[in-house]
LOFIZA-255185 format. One record per residue (C-alpha): chain; residue in one letter; y, z, x. Coordinates in steps of 0.001 Angstrom, whole numbers, plus 524288, in hexadecimal, padded with zeros to 5 digits. Layout:
(site 'A', 'a', (Y, Z, X))
...
This chain:
(site 'A', 'm', (5BD7E, E0FED, 70EB0))
(site 'A', 'a', (5CBCF, E0BD0, 70FEA))
(site 'A', 's', (5CE4C, DFD39, 7115A))
(site 'A', 'r', (5D2AF, DF835, 71E97))
(site 'A', 'f', (5DC1D, DEF33, 7175B))
(site 'A', 'g', (5E538, DF8BB, 71081))
(site 'A', 'p', (5F177, DF5D1, 70876))
(site 'A', 'p', (5FDB6, DF128, 70FB6))
(site 'A', 'i', (6055F, DFD25, 70B23))
(site 'A', 'd', (601AC, E0B69, 7091E))
(site 'A', 'l', (5FB2C, E0CCB, 6FBDA))
(site 'A', 's', (5F458, E1993, 6FE57))
(site 'A', 'd', (5FC90, E209F, 6F424))
(site 'A', 'l', (5F74B, E1820, 6E912))
(site 'A', 'd', (5EC98, E1C7E, 6DFDB))
(site 'A', 'g', (5DFDF, E1618, 6E336))
(site 'A', 'f', (5E33C, E1425, 6F17F))
(site 'A', 'a', (5D775, E1C36, 6F563))
(site 'A', 'r', (5CB05, E1F94, 6EE3C))
(site 'A', 't', (5CA5D, E2E18, 6EBF0))
(site 'A', 'd', (5BDC2, E35A5, 6EA5F))
(site 'A', 'l', (5C164, E40BE, 6E163))
(site 'A', 'r', (5B535, E482B, 6E4FC))
(site 'A', 'q', (5B643, E532A, 6EEBC))
(site 'A', 'r', (5AF11, E4FEA, 6FB62))
(site 'A', 'r', (5A21B, E572B, 6FB69))
(site 'A', 's', (59907, E548D, 706E7))
(site 'A', 'v', (58B2C, E599F, 70807))
(site 'A', 'f', (5819C, E59D0, 71359))
(site 'A', 'v', (573F8, E53E9, 712AA))
(site 'A', 'g', (569A5, E5585, 71D39))
(site 'A', 'r', (55B21, E5624, 72004))
(site 'A', 'v', (55166, E5B58, 729E2))
(site 'A', 's', (54393, E55C7, 729DA))
(site 'A', 't', (53B9D, E623F, 72BA1))
(site 'A', 'k', (53DC6, E70B9, 72CD1))
(site 'A', 'd', (53325, E7260, 73727))
(site 'A', 'n', (53599, E67A7, 74131))
(site 'A', 'q', (5445B, E67FE, 73FC5))
(site 'A', 'q', (54E6F, E72BD, 73E88))
(site 'A', 'p', (555D7, E71F5, 73192))
(site 'A', 'a', (55DF4, E7DC5, 7359D))
(site 'A', 't', (56408, E75BE, 7409D))
(site 'A', 's', (5629C, E67BC, 73BBB))
(site 'A', 'i', (56979, E6994, 72EAD))
(site 'A', 'p', (57596, E7057, 73487))
(site 'A', 'r', (57642, E6587, 73ECA))
(site 'A', 'q', (575F8, E5B2B, 73419))
(site 'A', 'v', (58099, E6271, 72CB2))
(site 'A', 'a', (5892E, E62CF, 738D3))
(site 'A', 'l', (587D8, E5425, 73B26))
(site 'A', 'a', (589E5, E507D, 72CEC))
(site 'A', 's', (595C4, E5951, 72BB5))
(site 'A', 'e', (59CE2, E510F, 735C9))
(site 'A', 'r', (59F22, E473A, 72AD7))
(site 'A', 'l', (5A5DB, E5153, 72235))
(site 'A', 'e', (5B478, E5093, 72030))
(site 'A', 'e', (5BD53, E5A86, 726B4))
(site 'A', 'd', (5BBD1, E6817, 7208B))
(site 'A', 'e', (5B0AF, E62E1, 717EE))
(site 'A', 'e', (5A3C5, E6A1C, 71699))
(site 'A', 'f', (596C9, E66EB, 7104C))
(site 'A', 'v', (595FC, E6BB2, 7024F))
(site 'A', 'a', (5870A, E6BB1, 7024B))
(site 'A', 'y', (57B81, E69B1, 70B64))
(site 'A', 'f', (56F56, E6206, 707A3))
(site 'A', 'w', (5643C, E615E, 71174))
(site 'A', 'd', (55571, E6084, 711CC))
(site 'A', 'v', (54A85, E6406, 71B07))
(site 'A', 'e', (540B1, E5955, 71825))
(site 'A', 's', (53C28, E4BE5, 71C56))
(site 'A', 'g', (54613, E40FE, 71B18))
(site 'A', 'm', (53AD2, E383F, 716B4))
(site 'A', 'l', (539F5, E3E5E, 7091F))
(site 'A', 'p', (53E95, E3638, 6FD89))
(site 'A', 'p', (54AB6, E3AE5, 6F635))
(site 'A', 'd', (5437C, E4148, 6EAE3))
(site 'A', 'l', (53B91, E49C3, 6F431))
(site 'A', 'r', (546F0, E4EA8, 6FC46))
(site 'A', 's', (54C54, E5C7F, 6FBCC))
(site 'A', 'l', (5403D, E6287, 6F592))
(site 'A', 'g', (53E44, E6D30, 6FFD2))
(site 'A', 'p', (53EC4, E7B3B, 6FABE))
(site 'A', 'q', (54B3B, E82DB, 6FCD0))
(site 'A', 'e', (5433F, E8DC8, 7030E))
(site 'A', 'm', (53FF6, E84BF, 70E5C))
(site 'A', 'y', (54E40, E8196, 71096))
(site 'A', 'd', (55229, E8FE0, 70FF5))
(site 'A', 'a', (54816, E9324, 71A75))
(site 'A', 'l', (54DC7, E8903, 723D5))
(site 'A', 'a', (55A30, E90FF, 725AA))
(site 'A', 'v', (562AA, E84E8, 72766))
(site 'A', 'p', (570EE, E8934, 728FE))
(site 'A', 'v', (57586, E7EA7, 71F84))
(site 'A', 'p', (5758E, E80EA, 710D1))
(site 'A', 'r', (56CCD, E7807, 708CA))
(site 'A', 'd', (570E6, E7346, 6FB54))
(site 'A', 'g', (564E7, E6ABE, 6FA04))
(site 'A', 'g', (55EEE, E5E96, 70002))
(site 'A', 'l', (5612F, E4FFF, 6FF2C))
(site 'A', 'q', (55BAF, E4ECE, 6F17D))
(site 'A', 'd', (5641D, E5A2E, 6ECE2))
(site 'A', 'l', (57023, E538F, 6F2B7))
(site 'A', 'v', (56D8D, E46D3, 6EB75))
(site 'A', 'e', (56B62, E4E09, 6DEAB))
(site 'A', 'r', (57747, E5704, 6DFDA))
(site 'A', 'a', (58157, E4E7E, 6E6DE))
(site 'A', 'e', (588AF, E4AA9, 6DA8D))
(site 'A', 'q', (58853, E5870, 6D50B))
(site 'A', 'l', (58DC7, E5E0A, 6E1BD))
(site 'A', 'g', (59858, E53B5, 6E2B5))
(site 'A', 'v', (593AB, E4F5B, 6F02A))
(site 'A', 't', (59BF7, E4497, 6F637))
(site 'A', 'r', (5959D, E434D, 703AE))
(site 'A', 'v', (58850, E45FC, 709A0))
(site 'A', 'l', (5881D, E47D3, 71853))
(site 'A', 'a', (57BF8, E4765, 720E9))
(site 'A', 'e', (579AD, E469A, 72F81))
(site 'A', 'r', (572DC, E396B, 72E1A))
(site 'A', 's', (56B5D, E318B, 72407))
(site 'A', 'd', (55DA7, E3620, 7278A))
(site 'A', 'r', (561CA, E43E4, 723A9))
(site 'A', 'l', (5610A, E3ECA, 715CC))
(site 'A', 'a', (55401, E37F0, 717C1))
(site 'A', 'r', (54C1E, E2FDE, 72160))
(site 'A', 'v', (5487C, E262C, 716B6))
(site 'A', 'l', (552D6, E1BFE, 7139C))
(site 'A', 'v', (55011, E1B90, 7050B))
(site 'A', 't', (551EC, E2A4F, 703F7))
(site 'A', 's', (55EF0, E29C9, 70B2F))
(site 'A', 'l', (5639C, E1E88, 702B1))
(site 'A', 't', (55F1A, E2552, 6F647))
(site 'A', 'a', (566C6, E3195, 6F99C))
(site 'A', 'e', (572C5, E29FD, 6FE00))
(site 'A', 'n', (572FA, E2183, 6F1D0))
(site 'A', 'a', (5713E, E2D33, 6E8D7))
(site 'A', 'l', (57CAD, E3435, 6EF4E))
(site 'A', 'e', (58551, E2831, 6EF56))
(site 'A', 'r', (583AF, E26EF, 6E09B))
(site 'A', 'f', (58ACC, E33F9, 6DFA7))
(site 'A', 'g', (59591, E2F49, 6E8B4))
(site 'A', 'v', (5903E, E370C, 6F438))
(site 'A', 'e', (59268, E318A, 701D8))
(site 'A', 'v', (5872F, E335C, 70B7F))
(site 'A', 'v', (58BAB, E34FD, 71994))
(site 'A', 'y', (58341, E35F7, 725CC))
(site 'A', 'a', (589E5, E3C53, 7316D))
(site 'A', 'n', (583E2, E331A, 73B77))
(site 'A', 'e', (589D4, E2710, 7351F))
(site 'A', 'p', (59656, E211B, 73AD6))
(site 'A', 'v', (5A35F, E239F, 73447))
(site 'A', 'g', (5ABAA, E1807, 73020))
(site 'A', 'g', (5A84F, E09B9, 7311C))
(site 'A', 't', (5A31F, E0118, 72645))
(site 'A', 'e', (59A47, E0530, 71B22))
(site 'A', 's', (59050, DFB07, 71F35))
(site 'A', 'g', (58FFD, E00A4, 72CEF))
(site 'A', 'r', (58E51, E0E6D, 727D0))
(site 'A', 'l', (58378, E09F2, 71ECF))
(site 'A', 'r', (57CAB, E02C1, 729E5))
(site 'A', 'v', (57CA0, E0F14, 73233))
(site 'A', 'r', (577AE, E174C, 726DE))
(site 'A', 'r', (56CAC, E0E51, 722D7))
(site 'A', 's', (56885, E0C34, 730F8))
(site 'A', 's', (56787, E1AE5, 732D1))
(site 'A', 'q', (55F91, E1C47, 72656))
(site 'A', 'v', (55664, E1149, 72A4F))
(site 'A', 'd', (554BE, E1797, 737AF))
(site 'A', 'a', (55140, E245C, 7310C))
(site 'A', 'e', (546C7, E1DD2, 728BA))
(site 'A', 'i', (54133, E1676, 7346B))
(site 'A', 'y', (540C0, E234C, 73BE5))
(site 'A', 'r', (5397E, E2936, 73071))
(site 'A', 'a', (52FA5, E1DF8, 73078))
(site 'A', 'v', (52D55, E1FA5, 73F16))
(site 'A', 'l', (52B23, E2E35, 73D65))
(site 'A', 'm', (52183, E2BD1, 73267))
(site 'A', 'e', (51A07, E21A0, 73A2A))
(site 'A', 'q', (51918, E2A55, 74615))
(site 'A', 's', (51553, E3622, 73E07))
(site 'A', 'm', (50AD8, E2EB9, 73683))
(site 'A', 'g', (5057D, E28F4, 74315))
(site 'A', 'g', (50464, E3669, 74914))
(site 'A', 'q', (4FDE4, E3C48, 73D18))
(site 'A', 'v', (4F41D, E3121, 73C4B))
(site 'A', 'q', (4F080, E32A5, 74AA2))
(site 'A', 'h', (4EF47, E4141, 74858))
(site 'A', 'a', (4E497, E3EAB, 73E31))
(site 'A', 'v', (4DE1B, E33D7, 7460C))
(site 'A', 'n', (4DC9D, E3D7E, 7513F))
(site 'A', 'g', (4D591, E46BA, 747FA))
(site 'A', 'w', (4E019, E50FC, 745F0))
(site 'A', 'n', (4E233, E5711, 738AA))
(site 'A', 'h', (4EE06, E564B, 72FB5))
(site 'A', 'g', (4F0CB, E60F5, 725C4))
(site 'A', 'y', (4E7E6, E6B77, 72079))
(site 'A', 'p', (4D95D, E6A53, 723AA))
(site 'A', 'p', (4D06C, E66C2, 7183A))
(site 'A', 'y', (4C81C, E719C, 71236))
(site 'A', 'p', (4BC0D, E7039, 71AFF))
(site 'A', 'y', (4C416, E6FD6, 72790))
(site 'A', 't', (4CD50, E777A, 73001))
(site 'A', 't', (4D57F, E72A3, 73B5A))
(site 'A', 'v', (4D3F4, E754B, 749CC))
(site 'A', 'v', (4DCD9, E71D8, 75514))
(site 'A', 'd', (4D857, E65CB, 75C70))
(site 'A', 'e', (4D7DB, E6A9E, 76A71))
(site 'A', 'n', (4D6A9, E5C9F, 76F59))
(site 'A', 'a', (4E31B, E57F9, 768C7))
(site 'A', 'p', (4EEE0, E5531, 77183))
(site 'A', 'v', (4F8CD, E603C, 7721D))
(site 'A', 't', (506DD, E5C9B, 76F1C))
(site 'A', 'd', (5115F, E62EB, 77766))
(site 'A', 'r', (51B54, E6B80, 770F4))
(site 'A', 'g', (524C5, E627D, 769D2))
(site 'A', 'r', (5319E, E6349, 762D7))
(site 'A', 'f', (52BF9, E6B2E, 757AA))
(site 'A', 'g', (52304, E73F3, 75FAC))
(site 'A', 'l', (51486, E7310, 76279))
(site 'A', 'a', (50D22, E68AC, 75AF8))
(site 'A', 'r', (50268, E6D50, 751E5))
(site 'A', 'p', (4F4EA, E6BD4, 757FC))
(site 'A', 'k', (4EC1D, E60D7, 75347))
(site 'A', 'r', (4E18D, E65CD, 74A2B))
(site 'A', 'k', (4D490, E603B, 745BD))
(site 'A', 'l', (4CC27, E6389, 73A19))
(site 'A', 'a', (4C026, E6C0D, 73C09))
(site 'A', 'p', (4B66C, E71D0, 73240))
(site 'A', 'h', (4BB7B, E7E18, 72BB3))
(site 'A', 'p', (4B5E9, E8ACD, 7312E))
(site 'A', 'd', (4AFAD, E8D29, 723E9))
(site 'A', 'p', (4A473, E833A, 72380))
(site 'A', 'r', (4A376, E84C5, 714BB))
(site 'A', 'r', (4AFBC, E7C8D, 71363))
(site 'A', 'f', (4A923, E7108, 719F2))
(site 'A', 'd', (49D55, E7296, 71102))
(site 'A', 'a', (4A5F7, E731E, 704F5))
(site 'A', 'a', (4AD55, E66D2, 708ED))
(site 'A', 'q', (4A0AB, E5F7E, 70B60))
(site 'A', 'l', (49B5A, E63CA, 6FE27))
(site 'A', 'l', (4A725, E5FDB, 6F61E))
(site 'A', 'c', (4A7B6, E528B, 6FCBD))
(site 'A', 'r', (4993F, E5070, 6FA04))
(site 'A', 'l', (49AA5, E5486, 6EBC7))
(site 'A', 'r', (4A542, E4A61, 6E9D4))
(site 'A', 'r', (49E8E, E3FBD, 6F1A9))
(site 'A', 'e', (49086, E410F, 6ECEC))
(site 'A', 'e', (4919D, E47CC, 6DFBB))
(site 'A', 'q', (49EBB, E424D, 6DB6A))
(site 'A', 'm', (4A3A0, E4FC8, 6D77D))
(site 'A', 'k', (4B172, E5215, 6D2CB))
(site 'A', 'a', (4B9E0, E5C5D, 6D956))
(site 'A', 'a', (4B7A8, E6639, 6CE56))
(site 'A', 'd', (4A8DA, E6520, 6CFE4))
(site 'A', 'i', (4A9C1, E6659, 6DEB5))
(site 'A', 'i', (4B249, E726B, 6DD46))
(site 'A', 'a', (4A820, E7867, 6D433))
(site 'A', 'v', (49D77, E7650, 6DE71))
(site 'A', 'l', (4A59E, E7C10, 6E982))
(site 'A', 't', (4AAC1, E87DC, 6E20A))
(site 'A', 'a', (49D14, E8B31, 6DD63))
(site 'A', 'e', (499E2, E8F67, 6EB61))
(site 'A', 'p', (4A663, E9522, 6F10F))
(site 'A', 'd', (49F1D, E9B7D, 6FC53))
(site 'A', 'r', (49A0C, E8E4C, 700EC))
(site 'A', 'y', (4A622, E8630, 6FDD6))
(site 'A', 'p', (4B252, E8EA5, 6FF7B))
(site 'A', 'g', (4BF72, E89E2, 6FAE3))
(site 'A', 'n', (4C8FA, E8914, 6EFA9))
(site 'A', 'w', (4C392, E7C7B, 6EA2D))
(site 'A', 't', (4CD2A, E7447, 6E27B))
(site 'A', 'h', (4CD7E, E664E, 6DDAB))
(site 'A', 'n', (4D785, E6270, 6E800))
(site 'A', 'l', (4CFC9, E68AE, 6F317))
(site 'A', 'v', (4C311, E6206, 6EF46))
(site 'A', 'e', (4C913, E5494, 6ED0A))
(site 'A', 'g', (4D16D, E55F2, 6F93C))
(site 'A', 'l', (4C5B5, E58F7, 701D5))
(site 'A', 'i', (4BD9A, E4DD9, 6FC46))
(site 'A', 'a', (4C8CB, E445A, 6FED5))
(site 'A', 'n', (4CC4C, E49BB, 70C4F))
(site 'A', 'p', (4C815, E4003, 716D6))
(site 'A', 'k', (4C8F3, E4A7C, 72160))
(site 'A', 'l', (4BBD6, E4F73, 71C7E))
(site 'A', 't', (4B5E3, E434E, 722F1))
(site 'A', 'g', (4B91F, E4889, 7307D))
(site 'A', 'h', (4C452, E3EE0, 73243))
(site 'A', 'q', (4D282, E42B5, 73321))
(site 'A', 'v', (4DABD, E3B91, 728F2))
(site 'A', 'y', (4E97B, E3AD6, 7278F))
(site 'A', 'n', (4F323, E34C7, 71DE6))
(site 'A', 'r', (4EB48, E3761, 7119F))
(site 'A', 'k', (4F7AF, E3BAA, 70AA4))
(site 'A', 'a', (505EC, E3804, 70BC3))
(site 'A', 'n', (51069, E4219, 70974))
(site 'A', 'r', (51A66, E39A5, 70296))
(site 'A', 's', (5220E, E442B, 6FBB0))
(site 'A', 'g', (52555, E4E12, 705FA))
(site 'A', 'r', (51F66, E5892, 6FD73))
(site 'A', 'p', (511FF, E5E96, 70017))
(site 'A', 'g', (507F6, E5BBB, 6F5B0))
(site 'A', 'f', (50DF3, E4EB1, 6F1C2))
(site 'A', 'n', (5068E, E45A0, 6FACF))
(site 'A', 'r', (501B3, E37FB, 6F7DD))
(site 'A', 'a', (4F3E3, E340E, 6FBA4))
(site 'A', 'n', (4F33A, E28BB, 70538))
(site 'A', 'p', (4E8B5, E1E3B, 703CE))
(site 'A', 'i', (4DCFA, E1FF3, 70CC4))
(site 'A', 's', (4E0E9, E1396, 71402))
(site 'A', 'e', (4ECC5, E1AF6, 71956))
(site 'A', 'w', (4E51E, E26B6, 71E71))
(site 'A', 'a', (4E3CE, E28B1, 72D23))
(site 'A', 'w', (4D606, E2CAE, 73162))
(site 'A', 's', (4D0E4, E31BE, 73E3C))
(site 'A', 'p', (4C785, E272C, 7430B))
(site 'A', 't', (4BC8E, E30F2, 7457C))
(site 'A', 'v', (4B79F, E3DBE, 73FD2))
(site 'A', 'v', (4BFDA, E488B, 745E4))
(site 'A', 'h', (4BABB, E54B3, 73EEB))
(site 'A', 'k', (4AE3B, E58CB, 73816))
(site 'A', 'p', (4ACC0, E50D6, 72B7F))
(site 'A', 'v', (4A94A, E5698, 71E4A))
(site 'A', 'v', (4A4F5, E4937, 71942))
(site 'A', 's', (4A333, E3BEA, 71F3A))
(site 'A', 'l', (4AD6F, E3180, 71D1E))
(site 'A', 'e', (4A418, E2A05, 71452))
(site 'A', 'e', (4A16A, E3636, 70C2D))
(site 'A', 'w', (4B007, E38A7, 70AE5))
(site 'A', 'k', (4B1ED, E2AB9, 70630))
(site 'A', 'q', (4A71F, E2C38, 6FC23))
(site 'A', 'a', (4AD67, E38A2, 6F702))
(site 'A', 'r', (4BA59, E3168, 6F58D))
(site 'A', 'e', (4B39A, E26D6, 6EDB4))
(site 'A', 'v', (4AD58, E30E7, 6E4C5))
(site 'A', 't', (4BA78, E37A8, 6E2FB))
(site 'A', 'a', (4C0E2, E2ABC, 6DF4C))
(site 'A', 'a', (4B61D, E2812, 6D568))
(site 'A', 'l', (4B756, E35A0, 6CF7A))
(site 'A', 'r', (4C5FD, E33FA, 6CDEE))
(site 'A', 'a', (4C3A2, E26E8, 6C766))
(site 'A', 'g', (4BAA6, E2D7D, 6BD9C))
(site 'A', 'd', (4AE00, E281A, 6C329))
(site 'A', 'e', (4A6C5, E3508, 6C3C3))
(site 'A', 'g', (4995A, E3183, 6C8E0))
(site 'A', 'g', (49B4B, E24B3, 6C1F2))
(site 'A', 'p', (49B9C, E162C, 6C47A))
(site 'A', 'l', (4A4B2, E1576, 6D029))
(site 'A', 'l', (49DC0, E205F, 6D763))
(site 'A', 'r', (4907D, E19E8, 6D529))
(site 'A', 'l', (49604, E0CFA, 6D9D1))
(site 'A', 'r', (49B8A, E1329, 6E62E))
(site 'A', 'a', (48ECD, E1A44, 6E8F9))
(site 'A', 'a', (486E4, E0DB7, 6E781))
(site 'A', 'a', (49039, E0638, 6F036))
(site 'A', 'r', (48FF1, E10EF, 6FA88))
(site 'A', 'r', (48113, E102F, 6FB52))
(site 'A', 'l', (48286, E01CA, 6FEB6))
(site 'A', 'g', (48D11, E044C, 708C4))
(site 'A', 'l', (497D4, DFEEB, 70002))
(site 'A', 't', (4A4AC, E04DB, 6FB97))
(site 'A', 'v', (4AB75, E047A, 6EE7D))
(site 'A', 'a', (4BA4B, E0423, 6EF65))
(site 'A', 'v', (4C4BD, E02DC, 6E4F7))
(site 'A', 'v', (4CDB5, DF744, 6E79E))
(site 'A', 'e', (4D697, DF843, 6DBBD))
(site 'A', 's', (4D598, DFCDF, 6CDBC))
(site 'A', 's', (4DBC9, DFC2E, 6C04D))
(site 'A', 't', (4D998, E03F1, 6B3EA))
(site 'A', 's', (4CE2A, DFB4E, 6AFFE))
(site 'A', 'h', (4C83F, DF59D, 6BC7B))
(site 'A', 't', (4C69A, DF8FB, 6CAE3))
(site 'A', 'v', (4C46D, DEFF6, 6D66C))
(site 'A', 'y', (4BA02, DF560, 6DFA0))
(site 'A', 'r', (4B59C, DF0BE, 6ECF3))
(site 'A', 'i', (4A6ED, DF2FF, 6EE24))
(site 'A', 'g', (4A29A, DEF64, 6FBBC))
(site 'A', 'g', (4A8C2, DE220, 6FE0A))
(site 'A', 'q', (4AA4F, DDE95, 6EFA2))
(site 'A', 'r', (4B57B, DE106, 6E62F))
(site 'A', 'm', (4B211, DE409, 6D816))
(site 'A', 'v', (4BA47, DE66A, 6CC08))
(site 'A', 'l', (4B410, DF0DB, 6C398))
(site 'A', 'p', (4B88B, DF746, 6B6EF))
(site 'A', 't', (4BDB4, E0535, 6B737))
(site 'A', 'p', (4B58E, E0D3D, 6B504))
(site 'A', 'i', (4A9C9, E0596, 6B9D9))
(site 'A', 'p', (49F21, E045E, 6AF5C))
(site 'A', 'd', (491EA, E09F0, 6B351))
(site 'A', 'a', (48B47, DFCCB, 6B0EE))
(site 'A', 'v', (494A7, DF60D, 6BA72))
(site 'A', 'v', (4924C, E0060, 6C4DF))
(site 'A', 'q', (4839D, DFF28, 6C373))
(site 'A', 'q', (4845A, DF061, 6C4D2))
(site 'A', 'l', (48D00, DF191, 6D0F9))
(site 'A', 'i', (48381, DFB3E, 6D729))
(site 'A', 'e', (4781E, DF21B, 6D4AA))
(site 'A', 'd', (47F9E, DE673, 6D9FD))
(site 'A', 'm', (48336, DEDDF, 6E667))
(site 'A', 'g', (474FF, DF162, 6E89B))
(site 'A', 's', (46FA3, DE3B6, 6E681))
(site 'A', 'p', (46CB3, DDB52, 6F29B))
(site 'A', 'a', (4754E, DD06E, 6ED75))
């Protein structure tokens, strides 16, 4: 920026009067659309290009176009991972040289001097992602320009406008997430199913559910509840495998052997994941449950399990249960013991004895050598694994009147 207090005579013909950027100006476009289904990339991306191009110099054109169709909530390392086949099928009348992550990685190689976008949330709705991309580009001497920002004025004023817009975008994201989560939780509390039905169930439309009028994106999908699968053998198979885990402490491989021995009675392609998934699935209790997993990566199959305390349960049984809630809990305890290496051993015997007395055994915390348990209302520190003699003494103490 030229100083407002220039020299008293014309010195513009001297070397060093003005800083010269020897690089040729090379501006690229960057944009984003959240989804390909609920938005129209074929119209949104050209509109963004038109608005961003207003900040180009006279007779200047974009040398490359970088845009994504994905959530602005993804972190930088998970951006621009969509397959090219998806982008080709969108028929967007704007060429695509890659996405945001490709731009950051190739900016120096391409000699980019300016990145133009319609506004900051077209980079990301998360402030840290926007700042990460901006800082990475600035290290290569690339200027990031948003078309909705004012021209001229002070740098501090420009920065205030930019950061305010980015904060607004992140707050908007947080509001959307809160509203979405609230709706999904209420969906489960009302007894309606999310996702694919578990093996022993199918889904049926709830005729008593309220009907949503046609909205911006067409008719809303009808609310569906779980119902027993038309093949009753599936229900029998699910009940059997849960009982084998709960009462006989069988591993998945042993349960699979039992089920595959009678394929006419227990149909299905039995795998370790299917058996363990059914045993752990709380929907088999007749309750609807939501928020068991959190999709943190944006990629299917890379979900993180949420703690049970964060699950949302329907307050009552809303479909026919395969097992009771208490039986499901017992199966979970057996599974935890099997994974800890206590096959039919000390911890399982301790849990069984406590259950007969109406007590529970819960793990509070553990180390490589000891574990803190809560047995009924008492906390005990026991070695890992628990010696048989210690378990026997605990069982006798629990059963004594004192």
